[in-house]
C-alpha positions in Angstrom: 79.6 58.5 105.8 76.6 59.3 108.0 73.4 60.8 108.8 73.9 63.6 111.3 70.6 64.5 112.7 68.6 61.5 113.7 68.2 59.7 117.0 71.2 57.7 118.3 73.1 59.8 113.4 82.2 56.5 106.0 86.6 56.3 96.8 84.2 49.4 95.6 84.0 48.7 92.4 85.5 52.2 92.1 87.5 54.0 94.9 86.1 55.8 97.9 88.9 57.3 99.6 91.8 56.4 97.6 94.9 58.3 98.7 96.1 57.8 102.3 92.6 57.3 103.7 92.0 54.0 102.2 95.6 53.1 101.5 94.6 51.7 98.1 97.1 50.1 95.9 96.6 51.2 92.3 97.7 49.4 89.2 100.3 51.8 87.6 99.2 50.5 84.1 95.7 51.9 84.6 94.9 55.7 84.2 91.6 57.2 85.6 89.2 59.0 83.4 89.1 62.8 83.5 85.8 63.2 85.4 83.8 66.5 85.0 83.4 68.9 87.9 79.8 67.7 88.5 78.1 64.4 87.6 74.3 64.1 87.9 73.0 60.6 87.9 69.7 58.8 88.4 69.3 55.7 90.5 65.8 54.6 91.7 65.4 55.3 95.5 69.2 54.7 95.9 69.7 57.2 98.8 73.4 56.6 98.9 75.7 57.3 101.7 79.2 56.1 100.9 81.2 56.8 97.7 84.6 55.4 96.5 86.3 54.9 93.2 87.7 51.6 91.7 90.5 52.1 89.2 90.0 48.7 87.6 86.4 49.7 86.8 87.2 53.4 86.3 83.9 54.3 88.0 82.6 55.7 91.2 80.9 53.3 93.6 78.0 54.3 95.6 76.1 52.5 98.4 72.4 52.5 99.3 70.8 53.1 102.6 67.4 52.0 101.4 68.2 48.9 99.4 71.5 47.5 100.7 73.3 47.4 97.4 76.3 49.0 95.7 76.3 50.5 92.2 78.6 52.2 89.8 78.5 55.7 88.3 80.6 56.5 85.2 81.8 59.9 84.0 78.6 60.3 82.0 76.3 59.8 85.0 75.2 56.3 84.1 74.3 54.2 87.1 74.5 50.4 87.1 74.0 47.9 90.0 77.2 46.1 90.9 76.7 44.3 94.3 73.4 42.7 95.2 73.5 40.9 98.5 70.4 39.8 100.6 72.5 40.1 103.8 73.6 43.7 103.3 71.0 45.7 104.9 72.3 49.2 104.2 75.5 50.1 102.7 77.3 53.0 104.5 81.0 53.9 104.2 83.0 52.0 101.7 86.7 51.6 100.6 88.5 49.6 97.9 91.7 47.8 98.7 93.5 45.2 96.6 90.5 44.7 94.3 88.3 44.1 97.3 85.3 46.3 98.2 84.8 46.8 102.0 81.3 48.0 102.9 80.1 49.1 106.4 76.7 47.4 107.1 74.3 49.5 109.2 70.6 50.0 109.6 68.7 53.2 110.2 65.4 51.4 109.8 64.7 52.8 106.3 66.0 49.8 104.3 63.7 47.4 102.5 65.7 44.8 104.5 65.3 46.5 108.0 63.7 44.5 110.8 62.8 45.4 114.4 65.9 43.4 115.5 68.4 45.1 113.0 67.2 48.8 113.1 69.8 50.8 115.1 71.4 47.6 116.1 73.6 46.7 113.1 77.4 47.1 112.7 79.1 44.9 110.3 81.9 44.8 107.7 81.3 43.0 104.5 84.0 42.3 101.8 83.4 41.7 98.1 85.6 40.5 95.3 85.3 43.2 92.6 86.1 40.7 89.8 83.4 38.2 90.8 81.1 40.6 92.7 80.8 37.8 95.3 81.0 38.2 99.1 84.2 36.8 100.6 83.9 37.9 104.3 81.3 39.1 106.8 82.2 40.4 110.2 79.6 41.0 112.9 81.0 43.9 114.9 77.9 44.7 117.0 78.4 41.2 118.8 81.5 42.7 120.4 79.4 45.1 122.5 76.0 43.5 123.2 73.1 45.5 124.6 74.1 48.7 122.8 72.7 50.5 119.8 75.1 50.2 116.7 75.7 51.7 113.3 78.9 50.9 111.4 79.7 54.1 109.6 83.1 54.4 108.0 86.3 52.5 107.5 90.1 53.0 107.1 93.1 50.7 106.6 96.6 50.7 108.0 99.6 49.8 106.0 99.2 46.1 106.9 95.6 46.0 105.7 93.9 45.9 109.1 90.7 47.7 109.0 89.3 50.3 111.5 85.6 51.0 111.6 83.6 53.7 113.4 80.3 53.1 115.2 78.0 56.1 115.4 75.7 54.8 118.1 78.4 53.1 120.4 81.5 54.9 121.7 83.9 52.5 120.1 86.2 52.0 117.1 86.7 48.5 116.0 89.8 46.8 114.6 89.3 44.0 112.0 92.6 42.2 111.3 93.7 41.6 107.7 94.3 38.0 108.7 90.9 36.3 108.5 91.9 33.8 111.2 92.2 36.6 113.7 89.1 37.9 115.5 88.0 41.5 115.4 88.3 43.5 118.6 87.2 46.8 120.0 90.3 49.0 119.6 89.0 51.9 121.9 85.9 52.4 124.0 85.9 56.0 125.1 83.2 58.1 126.8 84.3 61.1 124.7 82.7 59.2 121.7 79.3 59.1 123.4 76.5 61.6 122.9 73.2 62.3 121.3 72.3 61.5 117.7 75.3 60.7 115.4 78.6 60.5 117.2 81.7 59.0 115.5 81.6 59.3 111.7 84.5 59.6 109.4 87.9 58.0 109.9 91.3 58.1 108.2 94.6 56.4 108.8 97.8 58.5 108.9 101.0 56.9 107.7 102.7 58.0 111.0 100.5 55.2 112.6 97.6 57.0 114.0 93.9 57.4 113.2 91.9 60.5 113.0 88.2 60.2 113.7 85.4 62.8 113.3 82.6 63.3 115.9 79.7 64.6 113.9 77.5 66.0 116.6 80.2 68.1 118.2 82.3 69.0 115.1 85.4 67.6 116.7 88.4 65.5 115.6 90.2 63.0 117.7 93.6 61.3 117.2 94.0 57.6 118.2 97.8 56.9 118.5 98.2 53.2 117.4 101.9 53.4 118.5 101.0 54.5 122.0 98.6 52.1 123.4 95.8 53.6 121.3 95.8 56.8 123.3 93.0 59.1 122.4 93.6 62.9 122.3 91.3 65.7 120.8 92.8 67.6 117.9 92.7 71.3 118.8 90.9 72.9 115.8 90.9 76.7 115.0 87.2 76.3 114.2 84.7 73.4 114.7 83.5 71.1 111.8 79.8 70.7 112.7 78.2 67.6 111.2 81.6 66.3 110.1 81.0 63.3 107.8 83.2 61.7 105.3 86.9 62.4 105.6 89.9 61.8 103.2 93.6 62.2 103.9 95.5 63.2 100.8 99.0 64.6 100.7 98.8 65.0 104.5 95.8 67.3 104.2 92.4 66.3 105.5 89.3 66.8 103.4 86.2 66.9 105.5 82.5 67.0 104.3 80.5 68.9 107.0 77.2 70.6 107.6 76.0 68.7 104.5 76.8 71.8 102.5 80.6 72.2 102.6 83.9 70.5 102.2 86.9 71.9 104.0 90.7 71.3 103.6 92.2 70.9 107.0 96.0 71.1 107.6 98.3 70.5 110.6 102.0 71.3 111.1 102.5 69.5 114.4 101.5 65.9 113.8 97.8 66.6 114.2 98.0 67.8 117.8 96.4 71.0 116.4 94.9 71.7 113.0 93.2 74.5 111.1 90.8 75.0 108.2 92.8 76.1 105.2 90.0 76.3 102.6 86.3 75.7 102.6 84.3 75.1 99.4 80.6 75.9 99.8 79.4 75.7 96.2 77.3 72.9 94.9 77.1 70.7 98.0 73.5 69.5 98.6 73.0 67.1 101.4 76.6 65.8 100.9 77.9 62.9 102.9 81.2 61.3 102.0 84.2 61.9 99.6 86.8 60.2 97.6 89.9 61.0 95.5 90.4 60.4 91.7 93.6 61.4 90.0 94.4 64.1 92.5 90.9 65.6 92.6 88.5 65.2 95.5 84.8 64.4 94.9 81.8 64.5 97.3 78.5 62.7 97.1 75.3 64.7 97.2 73.1 62.0 98.7 69.8 63.6 100.0 70.9 62.6 103.5 68.5 65.0 105.1 65.6 63.1 103.6 67.0 59.9 104.9 67.4 61.3 108.4 63.9 62.7 108.5 62.4 59.4 107.3 64.4 57.5 110.0 63.3 59.9 112.8 59.7 59.6 111.7 59.9 55.8 111.1 58.5 56.5 107.6 60.8 54.9 104.9 57.9 55.1 102.4 58.6 58.8 102.2 61.9 58.1 100.4 61.0 58.3 96.7 63.8 60.4 95.1 65.9 59.1 92.2 68.3 62.0 91.3 71.7 62.6 93.0 75.0 64.0 92.0 78.8 63.9 92.6 80.7 67.3 93.0 84.4 68.1 92.7 86.1 70.1 95.4 87.4 73.5 94.2 90.8 74.2 95.7 
């Protein structure tokens, strides 16, 4: 989820990263629709960033950087508003877990709800009941590291339902306990996550009890070992993944949207100490951001993210007037 080239740069109602990334628990009695390879849809000034899929709705869910809302897209490309929340400034990365939609709240200064106090200073995790469409939890993550820029970007869950959130403008990963009575904490604060423009971006949880995070501006992956005092090590890649954005772990293979024009399948045979690009699909990705899995297929969101980045850099949200977007299937 992410905007990779702006100053300081994560399938809810539907499913963002089903598979291992989001650790979603699907109802075995429900069967997803067979979606086409490409779905074009129209949503007025949506400028989405995150995508997921909700099996109970049998639709994709997409966020909005400009309006702070979440909508659904069906197999025919019909868009419908789903979540409207005055406190959600800009929806970034999203995941569905146990019929709850988890949305990263950030602010690039291009939302109709942006303020001088919130722009580049917002990191939150909001939770919504998909059945009622009502908010059930709001977590202010920026408060854990005052006097820093913030942008909550993407989210992953461990097997216990604890959430892990990346921050693109602060060198941290947050842990939000599943138990609402426990306070969120900074899991790691590491100088390797610092830099210019967008830093940390996508995140996935591996069932061997570690996280993999992507650093967009350097095209790097890092492993955070939850079983070893949250030790951080860089994954040695056979080639960088510039502008790495949304990531999905499916069947122990990592699907990474990068350079806004590609999705690559990345594999490892040594517990993600090293990894290599096994296949790159370069057809049909246009300003792509994040990805999700439906019925064994991986889909990416073509989100016009370059326009969002340019508007944020120029402090000119009025330039964002587009209404057409698409969802594209990875070709293995």
